[in-house]
C-alpha positions as protocol buffer text, in pm:
chain_id: "A"
residue {
  index: 1
  type: UNK
  ca { x: -4 y: 7 z: 27 }
}
residue {
  index: 2
  type: UNK
  ca { x: 80 y: 363 z: -42 }
}
residue {
  index: 3
  type: UNK
  ca { x: 101 y: 608 z: 286 }
}
residue {
  index: 4
  type: UNK
  ca { x: 49 y: 985 z: 225 }
}
residue {
  index: 5
  type: UNK
  ca { x: 102 y: 1212 z: 510 }
}
residue {
  index: 6
  type: UNK
  ca { x: 93 y: 1579 z: 477 }
}
residue {
  index: 7
  type: UNK
  ca { x: 200 y: 1801 z: 724 }
}
residue {
  index: 8
  type: UNK
  ca { x: 193 y: 2209 z: 765 }
}
residue {
  index: 9
  type: UNK
  ca { x: 323 y: 2397 z: 996 }
}
residue {
  index: 10
  type: UNK
  ca { x: 117 y: 2722 z: 1101 }
}
residue {
  index: 11
  type: UNK
  ca { x: 266 y: 3029 z: 889 }
}
residue {
  index: 12
  type: UNK
  ca { x: 301 y: 3264 z: 1225 }
}
residue {
  index: 13
  type: UNK
  ca { x: 386 y: 3201 z: 1585 }
}
residue {
  index: 14
  type: UNK
  ca { x: 52 y: 3355 z: 1718 }
}
residue {
  index: 15
  type: UNK
  ca { x: -180 y: 3170 z: 1343 }
}
residue {
  index: 16
  type: UNK
  ca { x: -352 y: 2795 z: 1406 }
}
residue {
  index: 17
  type: UNK
  ca { x: -367 y: 2746 z: 1023 }
}
residue {
  index: 18
  type: UNK
  ca { x: -133 y: 2428 z: 1059 }
}
residue {
  index: 19
  type: UNK
  ca { x: -273 y: 2148 z: 848 }
}
residue {
  index: 20
  type: UNK
  ca { x: -277 y: 1762 z: 857 }
}
residue {
  index: 21
  type: UNK
  ca { x: -383 y: 1513 z: 552 }
}
residue {
  index: 22
  type: UNK
  ca { x: -366 y: 1152 z: 485 }
}
residue {
  index: 23
  type: UNK
  ca { x: -396 y: 956 z: 204 }
}
residue {
  index: 24
  type: UNK
  ca { x: -403 y: 555 z: 126 }
}
residue {
  index: 25
  type: UNK
  ca { x: -345 y: 454 z: -205 }
}
residue {
  index: 26
  type: UNK
  ca { x: -405 y: 780 z: -299 }
}
residue {
  index: 27
  type: UNK
  ca { x: -768 y: 831 z: -202 }
}
residue {
  index: 28
  type: UNK
  ca { x: -770 y: 1107 z: 54 }
}
residue {
  index: 29
  type: UNK
  ca { x: -899 y: 983 z: 416 }
}
residue {
  index: 30
  type: UNK
  ca { x: -873 y: 1268 z: 639 }
}
residue {
  index: 31
  type: UNK
  ca { x: -757 y: 1645 z: 590 }
}
residue {
  index: 32
  type: UNK
  ca { x: -761 y: 1868 z: 894 }
}
residue {
  index: 33
  type: UNK
  ca { x: -643 y: 2265 z: 899 }
}
residue {
  index: 34
  type: UNK
  ca { x: -850 y: 2580 z: 1034 }
}
residue {
  index: 35
  type: UNK
  ca { x: -1187 y: 2577 z: 953 }
}
residue {
  index: 36
  type: UNK
  ca { x: -1220 y: 2262 z: 798 }
}
residue {
  index: 37
  type: UNK
  ca { x: -1366 y: 1991 z: 847 }
}
residue {
  index: 38
  type: UNK
  ca { x: -1669 y: 1969 z: 1108 }
}
residue {
  index: 39
  type: UNK
  ca { x: -1554 y: 1780 z: 1408 }
}
residue {
  index: 40
  type: UNK
  ca { x: -1600 y: 1684 z: 1767 }
}
residue {
  index: 41
  type: UNK
  ca { x: -1373 y: 1640 z: 2014 }
}
residue {
  index: 42
  type: UNK
  ca { x: -1456 y: 1274 z: 2226 }
}
residue {
  index: 43
  type: UNK
  ca { x: -1223 y: 1248 z: 2511 }
}
residue {
  index: 44
  type: UNK
  ca { x: -879 y: 1252 z: 2363 }
}
residue {
  index: 45
  type: UNK
  ca { x: -967 y: 1226 z: 1976 }
}
residue {
  index: 46
  type: UNK
  ca { x: -1054 y: 1478 z: 1715 }
}
residue {
  index: 47
  type: UNK
  ca { x: -1319 y: 1277 z: 1456 }
}
residue {
  index: 48
  type: UNK
  ca { x: -1491 y: 1451 z: 1154 }
}
residue {
  index: 49
  type: UNK
  ca { x: -1866 y: 1515 z: 1240 }
}
residue {
  index: 50
  type: UNK
  ca { x: -2110 y: 1684 z: 975 }
}
residue {
  index: 51
  type: UNK
  ca { x: -2280 y: 1782 z: 1256 }
}
residue {
  index: 52
  type: UNK
  ca { x: -2003 y: 1927 z: 1467 }
}
residue {
  index: 53
  type: UNK
  ca { x: -1787 y: 2288 z: 1505 }
}
residue {
  index: 54
  type: UNK
  ca { x: -1525 y: 2402 z: 1258 }
}
residue {
  index: 55
  type: UNK
  ca { x: -1177 y: 2267 z: 1343 }
}
residue {
  index: 56
  type: UNK
  ca { x: -985 y: 2530 z: 1534 }
}
residue {
  index: 57
  type: UNK
  ca { x: -637 y: 2413 z: 1322 }
}
residue {
  index: 58
  type: UNK
  ca { x: -273 y: 2336 z: 1430 }
}
residue {
  index: 59
  type: UNK
  ca { x: -47 y: 2574 z: 1557 }
}
residue {
  index: 60
  type: UNK
  ca { x: 264 y: 2329 z: 1547 }
}
residue {
  index: 61
  type: UNK
  ca { x: 517 y: 2579 z: 1660 }
}
residue {
  index: 62
  type: UNK
  ca { x: 510 y: 2894 z: 1929 }
}
residue {
  index: 63
  type: UNK
  ca { x: 894 y: 2987 z: 1859 }
}
residue {
  index: 64
  type: UNK
  ca { x: 1183 y: 2999 z: 1646 }
}
residue {
  index: 65
  type: UNK
  ca { x: 1331 y: 2742 z: 1831 }
}
residue {
  index: 66
  type: UNK
  ca { x: 1062 y: 2475 z: 1735 }
}
residue {
  index: 67
  type: UNK
  ca { x: 1079 y: 2445 z: 1364 }
}
residue {
  index: 68
  type: UNK
  ca { x: 1076 y: 2116 z: 1201 }
}
residue {
  index: 69
  type: UNK
  ca { x: 1437 y: 1972 z: 1100 }
}
residue {
  index: 70
  type: UNK
  ca { x: 1412 y: 1581 z: 1077 }
}
residue {
  index: 71
  type: UNK
  ca { x: 1138 y: 1347 z: 967 }
}
residue {
  index: 72
  type: UNK
  ca { x: 1108 y: 1005 z: 1171 }
}
residue {
  index: 73
  type: UNK
  ca { x: 962 y: 665 z: 1084 }
}
residue {
  index: 74
  type: UNK
  ca { x: 806 y: 494 z: 1324 }
}
residue {
  index: 75
  type: UNK
  ca { x: 547 y: 196 z: 1373 }
}
residue {
  index: 76
  type: UNK
  ca { x: 336 y: 62 z: 1647 }
}
residue {
  index: 77
  type: UNK
  ca { x: 226 y: -310 z: 1636 }
}
residue {
  index: 78
  type: UNK
  ca { x: -17 y: -504 z: 1901 }
}
residue {
  index: 79
  type: UNK
  ca { x: -103 y: -853 z: 1931 }
}
residue {
  index: 80
  type: UNK
  ca { x: 174 y: -1029 z: 1748 }
}
residue {
  index: 81
  type: UNK
  ca { x: 124 y: -1391 z: 1814 }
}
residue {
  index: 82
  type: UNK
  ca { x: 404 y: -1598 z: 1977 }
}
residue {
  index: 83
  type: UNK
  ca { x: 681 y: -1713 z: 1737 }
}
residue {
  index: 84
  type: UNK
  ca { x: 625 y: -1452 z: 1499 }
}
residue {
  index: 85
  type: UNK
  ca { x: 857 y: -1145 z: 1396 }
}
residue {
  index: 86
  type: UNK
  ca { x: 733 y: -824 z: 1476 }
}
residue {
  index: 87
  type: UNK
  ca { x: 817 y: -606 z: 1111 }
}
residue {
  index: 88
  type: UNK
  ca { x: 746 y: -348 z: 903 }
}
residue {
  index: 89
  type: UNK
  ca { x: 947 y: -249 z: 575 }
}
residue {
  index: 90
  type: UNK
  ca { x: 977 y: 93 z: 425 }
}
residue {
  index: 91
  type: UNK
  ca { x: 1015 y: 147 z: 41 }
}
residue {
  index: 92
  type: UNK
  ca { x: 986 y: 436 z: -192 }
}
residue {
  index: 93
  type: UNK
  ca { x: 1043 y: 674 z: 99 }
}
residue {
  index: 94
  type: UNK
  ca { x: 978 y: 1062 z: -68 }
}
residue {
  index: 95
  type: UNK
  ca { x: 980 y: 1356 z: 143 }
}
residue {
  index: 96
  type: UNK
  ca { x: 871 y: 1631 z: -47 }
}
residue {
  index: 97
  type: UNK
  ca { x: 687 y: 1996 z: -58 }
}
residue {
  index: 98
  type: UNK
  ca { x: 394 y: 1887 z: -253 }
}
residue {
  index: 99
  type: UNK
  ca { x: 181 y: 1614 z: -299 }
}
residue {
  index: 100
  type: UNK
  ca { x: 323 y: 1289 z: -456 }
}
residue {
  index: 101
  type: UNK
  ca { x: 103 y: 983 z: -489 }
}
residue {
  index: 102
  type: UNK
  ca { x: 137 y: 596 z: -523 }
}
residue {
  index: 103
  type: UNK
  ca { x: 439 y: 562 z: -806 }
}
């Protein structure tokens, strides 16, 4: 499968105009930004909900010292059968300033 993930930093330290989006095999699954989509907070999770309120956006940095400078691949697995090996392989890793999509 092809996973795509977008993170847009906020333009200024005082604004919450950062965004986050997620694709699987070129199909957009989720996209959150200032004013979209309608959402509802359920505990620690924010979920899309057509009758919710406009999403407030992301404020990813509040000082110049917090700018992004690296990307870290990570994964999480649970309930692996005894004797099996937890393993995930990443191929064709691309970091870009524009959408790339499936190869």
